[in-house]
C-alpha positions, -999 to 999 in steps of 0.1 A, spaced: 0 0 0 13 34 -9 24 55 20 1 84 30 5 113 54 -12 110 88 -37 138 81 -50 120 51 -51 87 70 -71 103 98 -96 118 73 -101 84 57 -105 62 87 -115 84 117 -152 79 116 -156 46 98 -166 27 130 -167 -9 139 -172 -23 103 -139 -6 93 -121 -18 124 -130 -54 116 -116 -51 81 -84 -32 90 -55 -55 83 -25 -35 72 -29 3 74 4 13 88 34 33 75 57 13 98 79 -18 94 60 -48 81 65 -73 108 54 -109 99 29 -121 125 46 -145 148 81 -130 143 99 -119 175 94 -82 182 126 -79 203 149 -81 172 129 -54 155 130 -32 185 168 -34 186 170 -25 149 146 3 144 127 14 176 153 36 192 170 66 176 197 90 185 184 121 204 185 153 185 204 171 212 225 166 243 196 178 264 176 149 251 203 123 257 186 108 287 152 107 271 137 77 252 136 86 215 113 67 193 99 64 158 65 79 148 36 61 165 14 43 140 -19 60 130 -49 39 140 -86 40 136 -105 59 164 -130 31 164 -168 35 167 -169 51 201 -148 83 200 -174 108 212 -154 135 194 -182 146 171 -173 123 142 -197 95 152 -225 109 174 -217 125 207 -192 153 212 -175 156 246 -144 175 236 -162 208 236 -179 203 270 -170 222 301 -151 199 325 -136 176 299 -101 191 305 -91 170 335 -65 145 347 -89 122 367 -112 106 342 -128 80 364 -160 100 371 -186 115 347 -188 153 345 -214 179 338 -249 166 345 -237 130 347 -226 115 380 -214 80 375 -180 66 385 -161 38 367 -150 11 391 -119 -10 386 -82 -15 395 -66 20 395 -44 28 365 -24 60 360 -13 63 324 11 89 308 20 97 272 53 114 265 47 133 232 77 140 210 83 154 175 102 133 150 135 150 161 128 136 196 121 169 212 91 172 236 61 189 223 50 212 252 15 225 248 2 196 227 -32 184 239 -43 147 242 -78 135 242 -79 100 257 -108 75 261 -113 39 270 -138 12 280 -147 4 316 -140 -29 333 -171 -44 318 -159 -35 283 -184 -7 278 -178 28 263 -196 57 280 -222 75 258 -225 45 235 -228 11 253 -260 -2 268 -263 8 305 -238 37 302 -253 59 275 -260 85 302 -224 85 314 -193 102 300 -166 88 323 -132 75 311 -128 104 287 -107 135 292 -82 160 277 -48 170 291 -21 195 279 15 183 277 40 199 301 74 212 293 86 176 290 58 167 267 40 146 293 3 142 298 -11 121 327 -45 106 334 -59 89 365 -81 61 353 -90 24 358 -76 -6 340 -98 -12 310 -115 -45 304 -109 -67 274 -139 -70 251 -144 -96 224 -120 -93 195 -97 -67 209 -65 -66 229 -66 -44 260 -61 -9 249 -67 29 254 -75 53 225 -60 88 221 -60 117 197 -32 143 197 -39 180 189 -14 208 185 -30 229 212 -58 229 238 -78 253 216 -78 227 188 -86 198 211 -116 216 225 -129 229 192 -154 212 168 -131 221 140 -97 214 156 -74 194 134 -62 160 147 -24 156 144 -24 119 154 -50 91 162 -36 60 178 -39 35 207 -20 23 237 -16 -14 241 -13 -30 276 8 -60 284 -6 -95 288 8 -105 321 -5 -73 338 -39 -77 322 -42 -113 334 -34 -102 370 -60 -74 368 -86 -97 352 -84 -122 380 -99 -95 403 -136 -88 410 -156 -72 381 -133 -83 353 -146 -119 348 -156 -116 312 -122 -102 303 -106 -134 313 -124 -152 285 -120 -125 260 -83 -122 265 -78 -159 261 -93 -156 226 -72 -128 213 -34 -122 208 -13 -94 195 -9 -115 163 -46 -117 158 -57 -83 171 -71 -62 142 -51 -31 152 -19 -43 167 -12 -73 146 8 -56 119 39 -50 141 29 -67 174 24 -32 190 61 -25 193 54 13 191 23 12 212 30 -12 241 31 7 274 56 0 301 35 -9 332 45 -12 368 26 -17 400 1 -43 415 -36 -50 418 -35 -38 454 -16 -5 449 -27 2 413 -7 4 381 13 30 363 16 29 325 39 50 303 43 53 265 66 76 246 52 85 212 66 102 181 43 126 163 48 145 130 38 178 144 
């Protein structure tokens, strides 16, 4: 498939929904990793780059994160609801609903951070990230039965001087056909992120590791995720299978009792 720029890719796939997701096989501009090949060797060859300056020498420096579909539940105005323009959406703790809704998503605590860099490995201070995810039952607020009147697990944060955005959340469930993940969109500014017409710079997803997911899913409330995770792998997931998520797999530490912390550094063609 001929390469395309990210803006064109976002325009093409952003609002196509579940039917598009199910048919998405090979939409990336990345290395074509054969399913089943070890990701570790690829990591050593192409994942890390030389920092652009001495100041960035201690920072992780990565390739551009792949563009992905936003899926059918973005609530960004492209497929039904629009939360990005609502008062209260700019927040770090996304566990509760906001505005006129009052529900709270239960589950194992998860704090996740994105480190946003340009392709020269410099942090993009002031970039805004809209993140959303399913709850522990695998439901998306505003769309799924039982939570259409909730808007929890959605929020916007602005990157600090180090390019970091951080959200307090819960560990997402695993629903049928998908590897555990979190969605995000990157904008050049908060004004664009909270506007109906703000241009999306990057749409992608965060993958979560299997061992941590298995530990979480053994706890109360995640029972269906045990079965769903057993039926999917990175090699069969419709989004991550092209390169086994080597550019989207978060580093996760913590425990089910104290909660988990996930971090992913992403490269963006800003």
